[in-house]
TORKOL-4160 file (C-alpha; in steps of 0.2 Angstrom, whole numbers, padded with zeros to 4 digits, m for minus):
290
<pt num="1" X="0000" Y="0000" Z="0000"/>
<pt num="2" X="0006" Y="0018" Z="m0006"/>
<pt num="3" X="0010" Y="0028" Z="0009"/>
<pt num="4" X="0003" Y="0047" Z="0006"/>
<pt num="5" X="0017" Y="0059" Z="0004"/>
<pt num="6" X="0015" Y="0079" Z="0003"/>
<pt num="7" X="0031" Y="0080" Z="m0008"/>
<pt num="8" X="0025" Y="0068" Z="m0021"/>
<pt num="9" X="0007" Y="0077" Z="m0022"/>
<pt num="10" X="0016" Y="0094" Z="m0024"/>
<pt num="11" X="0026" Y="0086" Z="m0038"/>
<pt num="12" X="0012" Y="0077" Z="m0046"/>
<pt num="13" X="0001" Y="0094" Z="m0045"/>
<pt num="14" X="0016" Y="0104" Z="m0053"/>
<pt num="15" X="0019" Y="0092" Z="m0067"/>
<pt num="16" X="0000" Y="0092" Z="m0069"/>
<pt num="17" X="m0001" Y="0111" Z="m0070"/>
<pt num="18" X="0015" Y="0111" Z="m0082"/>
<pt num="19" X="0008" Y="0099" Z="m0093"/>
<pt num="20" X="m0007" Y="0110" Z="m0095"/>
<pt num="21" X="0001" Y="0125" Z="m0099"/>
<pt num="22" X="0012" Y="0116" Z="m0114"/>
<pt num="23" X="m0004" Y="0111" Z="m0121"/>
<pt num="24" X="m0013" Y="0127" Z="m0120"/>
<pt num="25" X="m0005" Y="0134" Z="m0134"/>
<pt num="26" X="m0010" Y="0120" Z="m0146"/>
<pt num="27" X="m0026" Y="0120" Z="m0140"/>
<pt num="28" X="m0027" Y="0139" Z="m0143"/>
<pt num="29" X="m0019" Y="0135" Z="m0161"/>
<pt num="30" X="m0033" Y="0124" Z="m0164"/>
<pt num="31" X="m0047" Y="0135" Z="m0159"/>
<pt num="32" X="m0041" Y="0150" Z="m0168"/>
<pt num="33" X="m0039" Y="0139" Z="m0184"/>
<pt num="34" X="m0058" Y="0136" Z="m0182"/>
<pt num="35" X="m0063" Y="0153" Z="m0179"/>
<pt num="36" X="m0071" Y="0166" Z="m0190"/>
<pt num="37" X="m0059" Y="0178" Z="m0198"/>
<pt num="38" X="m0071" Y="0193" Z="m0193"/>
<pt num="39" X="m0071" Y="0187" Z="m0175"/>
<pt num="40" X="m0052" Y="0186" Z="m0175"/>
<pt num="41" X="m0050" Y="0203" Z="m0180"/>
<pt num="42" X="m0064" Y="0209" Z="m0168"/>
<pt num="43" X="m0058" Y="0200" Z="m0152"/>
<pt num="44" X="m0040" Y="0195" Z="m0155"/>
<pt num="45" X="m0037" Y="0176" Z="m0151"/>
<pt num="46" X="m0048" Y="0168" Z="m0139"/>
<pt num="47" X="m0051" Y="0149" Z="m0132"/>
<pt num="48" X="m0068" Y="0152" Z="m0134"/>
<pt num="49" X="m0071" Y="0159" Z="m0151"/>
<pt num="50" X="m0087" Y="0170" Z="m0154"/>
<pt num="51" X="m0090" Y="0162" Z="m0170"/>
<pt num="52" X="m0085" Y="0145" Z="m0177"/>
<pt num="53" X="m0080" Y="0144" Z="m0196"/>
<pt num="54" X="m0071" Y="0129" Z="m0204"/>
<pt num="55" X="m0068" Y="0141" Z="m0219"/>
<pt num="56" X="m0049" Y="0140" Z="m0217"/>
<pt num="57" X="m0050" Y="0121" Z="m0219"/>
<pt num="58" X="m0061" Y="0122" Z="m0234"/>
<pt num="59" X="m0048" Y="0133" Z="m0241"/>
<pt num="60" X="m0034" Y="0123" Z="m0237"/>
<pt num="61" X="m0040" Y="0107" Z="m0244"/>
<pt num="62" X="m0049" Y="0117" Z="m0260"/>
<pt num="63" X="m0042" Y="0105" Z="m0274"/>
<pt num="64" X="m0039" Y="0092" Z="m0262"/>
<pt num="65" X="m0029" Y="0080" Z="m0274"/>
<pt num="66" X="m0015" Y="0093" Z="m0272"/>
<pt num="67" X="m0015" Y="0094" Z="m0253"/>
<pt num="68" X="m0016" Y="0073" Z="m0252"/>
<pt num="69" X="m0003" Y="0072" Z="m0265"/>
<pt num="70" X="0008" Y="0084" Z="m0255"/>
<pt num="71" X="0006" Y="0074" Z="m0240"/>
<pt num="72" X="0010" Y="0058" Z="m0248"/>
<pt num="73" X="0026" Y="0066" Z="m0255"/>
<pt num="74" X="0031" Y="0073" Z="m0238"/>
<pt num="75" X="0028" Y="0056" Z="m0230"/>
<pt num="76" X="0038" Y="0046" Z="m0242"/>
<pt num="77" X="0052" Y="0059" Z="m0242"/>
<pt num="78" X="0051" Y="0058" Z="m0222"/>
<pt num="79" X="0051" Y="0039" Z="m0220"/>
<pt num="80" X="0063" Y="0034" Z="m0235"/>
<pt num="81" X="0075" Y="0051" Z="m0229"/>
<pt num="82" X="0075" Y="0046" Z="m0212"/>
<pt num="83" X="0078" Y="0026" Z="m0213"/>
<pt num="84" X="0092" Y="0029" Z="m0225"/>
<pt num="85" X="0100" Y="0043" Z="m0214"/>
<pt num="86" X="0100" Y="0033" Z="m0198"/>
<pt num="87" X="0108" Y="0019" Z="m0208"/>
<pt num="88" X="0123" Y="0030" Z="m0213"/>
<pt num="89" X="0124" Y="0038" Z="m0195"/>
<pt num="90" X="0125" Y="0022" Z="m0186"/>
<pt num="91" X="0137" Y="0013" Z="m0198"/>
<pt num="92" X="0148" Y="0030" Z="m0198"/>
<pt num="93" X="0145" Y="0028" Z="m0177"/>
<pt num="94" X="0150" Y="0011" Z="m0177"/>
<pt num="95" X="0166" Y="0015" Z="m0186"/>
<pt num="96" X="0172" Y="0028" Z="m0175"/>
<pt num="97" X="0167" Y="0019" Z="m0160"/>
<pt num="98" X="0176" Y="0004" Z="m0168"/>
<pt num="99" X="0194" Y="0004" Z="m0157"/>
<pt num="100" X="0202" Y="m0007" Z="m0173"/>
<pt num="101" X="0199" Y="0007" Z="m0185"/>
<pt num="102" X="0216" Y="0015" Z="m0185"/>
<pt num="103" X="0210" Y="0033" Z="m0192"/>
<pt num="104" X="0195" Y="0034" Z="m0183"/>
<pt num="105" X="0201" Y="0051" Z="m0173"/>
<pt num="106" X="0205" Y="0059" Z="m0190"/>
<pt num="107" X="0189" Y="0054" Z="m0196"/>
<pt num="108" X="0180" Y="0061" Z="m0181"/>
<pt num="109" X="0190" Y="0077" Z="m0183"/>
<pt num="110" X="0185" Y="0079" Z="m0202"/>
<pt num="111" X="0167" Y="0075" Z="m0198"/>
<pt num="112" X="0168" Y="0090" Z="m0184"/>
<pt num="113" X="0175" Y="0102" Z="m0195"/>
<pt num="114" X="0159" Y="0101" Z="m0205"/>
<pt num="115" X="0148" Y="0106" Z="m0188"/>
<pt num="116" X="0160" Y="0123" Z="m0188"/>
<pt num="117" X="0163" Y="0129" Z="m0207"/>
<pt num="118" X="0151" Y="0127" Z="m0222"/>
<pt num="119" X="0154" Y="0129" Z="m0241"/>
<pt num="120" X="0137" Y="0140" Z="m0243"/>
<pt num="121" X="0122" Y="0140" Z="m0254"/>
<pt num="122" X="0131" Y="0142" Z="m0271"/>
<pt num="123" X="0143" Y="0128" Z="m0271"/>
<pt num="124" X="0129" Y="0117" Z="m0263"/>
<pt num="125" X="0116" Y="0122" Z="m0277"/>
<pt num="126" X="0129" Y="0119" Z="m0291"/>
<pt num="127" X="0133" Y="0102" Z="m0283"/>
<pt num="128" X="0115" Y="0098" Z="m0283"/>
<pt num="129" X="0112" Y="0101" Z="m0302"/>
<pt num="130" X="0128" Y="0093" Z="m0307"/>
<pt num="131" X="0121" Y="0077" Z="m0299"/>
<pt num="132" X="0103" Y="0078" Z="m0307"/>
<pt num="133" X="0097" Y="0082" Z="m0290"/>
<pt num="134" X="0083" Y="0094" Z="m0298"/>
<pt num="135" X="0065" Y="0092" Z="m0301"/>
<pt num="136" X="0064" Y="0075" Z="m0295"/>
<pt num="137" X="0059" Y="0066" Z="m0280"/>
<pt num="138" X="0078" Y="0062" Z="m0274"/>
<pt num="139" X="0080" Y="0082" Z="m0274"/>
<pt num="140" X="0070" Y="0080" Z="m0259"/>
<pt num="141" X="0080" Y="0067" Z="m0251"/>
<pt num="142" X="0098" Y="0065" Z="m0255"/>
<pt num="143" X="0104" Y="0084" Z="m0251"/>
<pt num="144" X="0098" Y="0081" Z="m0233"/>
<pt num="145" X="0103" Y="0064" Z="m0231"/>
<pt num="146" X="0121" Y="0067" Z="m0226"/>
<pt num="147" X="0120" Y="0063" Z="m0208"/>
<pt num="148" X="0121" Y="0077" Z="m0194"/>
<pt num="149" X="0138" Y="0077" Z="m0185"/>
<pt num="150" X="0128" Y="0079" Z="m0169"/>
<pt num="151" X="0118" Y="0064" Z="m0172"/>
<pt num="152" X="0134" Y="0055" Z="m0177"/>
<pt num="153" X="0143" Y="0059" Z="m0162"/>
<pt num="154" X="0128" Y="0056" Z="m0151"/>
<pt num="155" X="0127" Y="0036" Z="m0159"/>
<pt num="156" X="0146" Y="0036" Z="m0158"/>
<pt num="157" X="0146" Y="0039" Z="m0138"/>
<pt num="158" X="0133" Y="0028" Z="m0136"/>
<pt num="159" X="0141" Y="0015" Z="m0145"/>
<pt num="160" X="0157" Y="0017" Z="m0135"/>
<pt num="161" X="0149" Y="0014" Z="m0119"/>
<pt num="162" X="0145" Y="m0006" Z="m0125"/>
<pt num="163" X="0158" Y="m0017" Z="m0119"/>
<pt num="164" X="0172" Y="m0021" Z="m0132"/>
<pt num="165" X="0171" Y="m0039" Z="m0126"/>
<pt num="166" X="0154" Y="m0041" Z="m0135"/>
<pt num="167" X="0164" Y="m0037" Z="m0152"/>
<pt num="168" X="0179" Y="m0048" Z="m0147"/>
<pt num="169" X="0170" Y="m0062" Z="m0143"/>
<pt num="170" X="0159" Y="m0061" Z="m0160"/>
<pt num="171" X="0175" Y="m0057" Z="m0169"/>
<pt num="172" X="0183" Y="m0074" Z="m0161"/>
<pt num="173" X="0167" Y="m0083" Z="m0166"/>
<pt num="174" X="0171" Y="m0077" Z="m0186"/>
<pt num="175" X="0158" Y="m0065" Z="m0187"/>
<pt num="176" X="0162" Y="m0049" Z="m0198"/>
<pt num="177" X="0160" Y="m0031" Z="m0195"/>
<pt num="178" X="0143" Y="m0030" Z="m0205"/>
<pt num="179" X="0136" Y="m0046" Z="m0193"/>
<pt num="180" X="0142" Y="m0036" Z="m0179"/>
<pt num="181" X="0136" Y="m0021" Z="m0181"/>
<pt num="182" X="0117" Y="m0028" Z="m0187"/>
<pt num="183" X="0117" Y="m0041" Z="m0176"/>
<pt num="184" X="0124" Y="m0034" Z="m0160"/>
<pt num="185" X="0127" Y="m0015" Z="m0159"/>
<pt num="186" X="0113" Y="m0008" Z="m0169"/>
<pt num="187" X="0099" Y="m0020" Z="m0157"/>
<pt num="188" X="0108" Y="m0012" Z="m0142"/>
<pt num="189" X="0107" Y="0005" Z="m0148"/>
<pt num="190" X="0089" Y="0008" Z="m0148"/>
<pt num="191" X="0087" Y="0022" Z="m0138"/>
<pt num="192" X="0099" Y="0033" Z="m0147"/>
<pt num="193" X="0094" Y="0027" Z="m0165"/>
<pt num="194" X="0075" Y="0031" Z="m0159"/>
<pt num="195" X="0082" Y="0048" Z="m0152"/>
<pt num="196" X="0090" Y="0053" Z="m0171"/>
<pt num="197" X="0076" Y="0046" Z="m0180"/>
<pt num="198" X="0065" Y="0059" Z="m0171"/>
<pt num="199" X="0078" Y="0071" Z="m0176"/>
<pt num="200" X="0079" Y="0067" Z="m0195"/>
<pt num="201" X="0061" Y="0064" Z="m0196"/>
<pt num="202" X="0057" Y="0082" Z="m0189"/>
<pt num="203" X="0069" Y="0089" Z="m0203"/>
<pt num="204" X="0063" Y="0080" Z="m0217"/>
<pt num="205" X="0045" Y="0083" Z="m0212"/>
<pt num="206" X="0049" Y="0102" Z="m0210"/>
<pt num="207" X="0059" Y="0104" Z="m0225"/>
<pt num="208" X="0055" Y="0115" Z="m0238"/>
<pt num="209" X="0071" Y="0124" Z="m0243"/>
<pt num="210" X="0075" Y="0110" Z="m0255"/>
<pt num="211" X="0058" Y="0112" Z="m0264"/>
<pt num="212" X="0061" Y="0131" Z="m0266"/>
<pt num="213" X="0079" Y="0128" Z="m0272"/>
<pt num="214" X="0077" Y="0111" Z="m0283"/>
<pt num="215" X="0058" Y="0109" Z="m0287"/>
<pt num="216" X="0049" Y="0117" Z="m0300"/>
<pt num="217" X="0035" Y="0104" Z="m0303"/>
<pt num="218" X="0021" Y="0107" Z="m0292"/>
<pt num="219" X="0018" Y="0088" Z="m0293"/>
<pt num="220" X="0032" Y="0086" Z="m0282"/>
<pt num="221" X="0028" Y="0100" Z="m0269"/>
<pt num="222" X="0029" Y="0094" Z="m0251"/>
<pt num="223" X="0016" Y="0098" Z="m0239"/>
<pt num="224" X="0027" Y="0113" Z="m0230"/>
<pt num="225" X="0031" Y="0121" Z="m0246"/>
<pt num="226" X="0012" Y="0119" Z="m0254"/>
<pt num="227" X="0006" Y="0128" Z="m0238"/>
<pt num="228" X="0017" Y="0140" Z="m0238"/>
<pt num="229" X="0014" Y="0145" Z="m0255"/>
<pt num="230" X="m0004" Y="0145" Z="m0251"/>
<pt num="231" X="m0002" Y="0156" Z="m0236"/>
<pt num="232" X="0009" Y="0170" Z="m0247"/>
<pt num="233" X="m0005" Y="0170" Z="m0260"/>
<pt num="234" X="m0018" Y="0173" Z="m0247"/>
<pt num="235" X="m0009" Y="0187" Z="m0241"/>
<pt num="236" X="m0005" Y="0194" Z="m0258"/>
<pt num="237" X="m0023" Y="0193" Z="m0263"/>
<pt num="238" X="m0028" Y="0202" Z="m0247"/>
<pt num="239" X="m0016" Y="0217" Z="m0249"/>
<pt num="240" X="m0021" Y="0220" Z="m0267"/>
<pt num="241" X="m0039" Y="0219" Z="m0262"/>
<pt num="242" X="m0034" Y="0232" Z="m0248"/>
<pt num="243" X="m0025" Y="0244" Z="m0262"/>
<pt num="244" X="m0041" Y="0243" Z="m0274"/>
<pt num="245" X="m0051" Y="0248" Z="m0260"/>
<pt num="246" X="m0062" Y="0233" Z="m0262"/>
<pt num="247" X="m0076" Y="0229" Z="m0248"/>
<pt num="248" X="m0076" Y="0211" Z="m0251"/>
<pt num="249" X="m0073" Y="0199" Z="m0237"/>
<pt num="250" X="m0055" Y="0195" Z="m0233"/>
<pt num="251" X="m0048" Y="0179" Z="m0234"/>
<pt num="252" X="m0046" Y="0172" Z="m0218"/>
<pt num="253" X="m0026" Y="0174" Z="m0215"/>
<pt num="254" X="m0024" Y="0170" Z="m0197"/>
<pt num="255" X="m0036" Y="0155" Z="m0197"/>
<pt num="256" X="m0027" Y="0149" Z="m0211"/>
<pt num="257" X="m0010" Y="0152" Z="m0203"/>
<pt num="258" X="m0017" Y="0141" Z="m0189"/>
<pt num="259" X="m0025" Y="0128" Z="m0200"/>
<pt num="260" X="m0010" Y="0124" Z="m0207"/>
<pt num="261" X="0000" Y="0123" Z="m0192"/>
<pt num="262" X="m0014" Y="0110" Z="m0187"/>
<pt num="263" X="m0012" Y="0101" Z="m0203"/>
<pt num="264" X="0008" Y="0101" Z="m0204"/>
<pt num="265" X="0009" Y="0096" Z="m0186"/>
<pt num="266" X="m0003" Y="0082" Z="m0185"/>
<pt num="267" X="0009" Y="0066" Z="m0189"/>
<pt num="268" X="0023" Y="0072" Z="m0178"/>
<pt num="269" X="0010" Y="0072" Z="m0163"/>
<pt num="270" X="0007" Y="0055" Z="m0168"/>
<pt num="271" X="0024" Y="0049" Z="m0170"/>
<pt num="272" X="0032" Y="0056" Z="m0153"/>
<pt num="273" X="0023" Y="0045" Z="m0142"/>
<pt num="274" X="0030" Y="0029" Z="m0150"/>
<pt num="275" X="0048" Y="0037" Z="m0149"/>
<pt num="276" X="0045" Y="0044" Z="m0132"/>
<pt num="277" X="0051" Y="0030" Z="m0122"/>
<pt num="278" X="0068" Y="0030" Z="m0129"/>
<pt num="279" X="0071" Y="0049" Z="m0132"/>
<pt num="280" X="0077" Y="0054" Z="m0117"/>
<pt num="281" X="0087" Y="0038" Z="m0112"/>
<pt num="282" X="0095" Y="0040" Z="m0129"/>
<pt num="283" X="0098" Y="0058" Z="m0128"/>
<pt num="284" X="0106" Y="0058" Z="m0111"/>
<pt num="285" X="0116" Y="0042" Z="m0112"/>
<pt num="286" X="0123" Y="0047" Z="m0128"/>
<pt num="287" X="0129" Y="0064" Z="m0124"/>
<pt num="288" X="0138" Y="0057" Z="m0109"/>
<pt num="289" X="0147" Y="0041" Z="m0113"/>
<pt num="290" X="0164" Y="0041" Z="m0121"/>
């Protein structure tokens, strides 16, 4: 039987209040997205809308095939890109954690330099064009595929905490590095791999830069870029209407912004609970070991 504890009760109460405060902005965004634009302009943001309206969502999903296509492209790019990025990062992390690799410190320094120095946008763009990464689905995956040095060192530090005796025993039994990596190290690294999966997944899902720079066909627009364009067009139409002195009703700029946030953040909200149990463990252990 659990005994009553004042300290535990206070802690639970504080965590509950903090959780409610964290949910409040998300709830506010949701309520504004279903509020009539005139009510927003009159009363500002409110948790209790004076007048409900789904016009912002109707505007976003007008010509719904394009939105669904963009959703599919974003999901495909996120899943494929994240899986490949995790594989590359895990293999690089295993190499740097393997004490049998003589040049691993030099390689680590090479990767570290990329965290400090960058070639810039122009060489990046020219290289993508030279590789044929323009106006195709690979242009949304490969330019962001190279692993983040931060994620690499996170994985390397986590793997460095795995006893070398496991690798030595497997080597004696005749196992090669590929077998050791996939049969021993990667299963033990689920926490840190889940952590970097969340990082890579967020980067791919929110990436609109590659589409701006490398994509011309509307059929290849990811969700973020398509909604960004839609917001820009709505703002432009409202400004033109104001300059022309039109008395027509304004398009729901504020409501569309919030509806866009709801549409884009949905998949990430559903993904995080599945990775939560690994996230903190992988981030903390991976950052202090080594």
